[in-house]
C-alpha angles and dihedrals in degrees: 000000000000117000126219109208117206101176136170122214112288096243144337110301096021119120120251109274119248125266118253119254115253096209092086136005128257102236123212111217139165125218105236096208096054101016089233117154117225140172121229131199119189113180119248089240092059114141132168090227093084136035118254133209119239124211117194108200120202116207125218133233119332127266093019091056136013141171086264092056092051092047090053089053096046108032098078090044089051090053095049096041100038098247129147108225129199125180113187124198104247134202103201099058099102104133097161099053109007115184125242115297097261093052092043092050089050088053091049091051089052091052091046092054089050095048093048093047092049095048091048090052094049090049087057095049102037137035100255124177108243090211095048105059110123140181127213133167142173126226110323090009084083090077096065095033095057093042093051100034098047093046091051111039089149087069107032115055097192142356130213116197114201112202091322137188118238137188118170090209088066093055104106096172124137114235091238092056095068110104115189089198091066112098119240128175126177122197124188139163127255091236096027112138087222092050092108092048091050092051091047088052091053091049093048094048090051092050086059091055095259120143105228130185115209133193131191114205131191118261135028140286105326142133115285122219108255086230088079099057093037091056088052093050093045096049094043092053091049098045106033127073117245120201126165131180114218116201122181136169103239095188119043090197093057111048091176091072122084129186110214129195134161128221119198140169109240094031117252120246096199135017137182122199128210107192096196094244096082096271127112141194139192094199117120093229110015126186110219132192120206120212099215139011122268146091118311130188106215118198131190122192110203130191119207127212089259091060097251117136129211139171136219128192129204127183116219133185119218115194147132090284095055135266130301133183145189131195106252128227090225095096116143139170119247137204099050096310121131117262090222108124090210088075118084 
């Protein structure tokens, strides 16, 4: 069902929201698993012959901001820049009167489940580039964006926080989830009433080992042109290495076996695997069998076409119930290169 959006400005002092493009419709959908409504814009130039970037946009506090407001900001930019845009309706974006931490975290988990389900569905329906899935949000949209993005760096390449709310009590993120190679940028206004929260967010992220870019702009709390976050996403994807370890259980009847693979942009020309149990492999996609249950730190060293070498680590659990894995934050560069993720 196509949606006609007749929206007023979000609040006093905010600029008039952009008109929608007429080349393709904004489609109103509902995720069947979580019953979460969302809006989708696919550029009129879409084709399966190339991979497309995806931007998930998190709205702020209702009624000052909504999924419709964000789609009105982003759809025309998506059309001109060739970006698929999705704006889900979220539950945890209550910047004015947020609930106690336990309730807020429950709402963020609900939003997390919805965002992950929507992204997974879109990947099945469209040809989306695995290394160009991004998250952005305005104001209270930062709650859901940080919770979801930081917990899933294997999905979201980078995040751009636009004048965001922040409360460290709401940050339910396991320590092993933080990936310093994930891009994060925080923008806030000089006289923004959320400036202190934005700066606290930057400080907290850096305490967790994240490398954060921050930018102070003139003015107060206002909408920010999508061209700014999109430039950050585009440049980050072009200039920063992307490496991801994939680990899957190929045989449901044998949880001790794991099928490994490595994705990288640019593609790796060589790789060496260390499975965490003393054994190694030079195969591009090795299948490995573990002798006993437990936690294992799997490392892959990759060599790129330019001769640079990097390593990525992923922790996996082998047990009677199967294997599970998470991309580790212990990524570091090799061969004399700096381990600083800010370097390409």
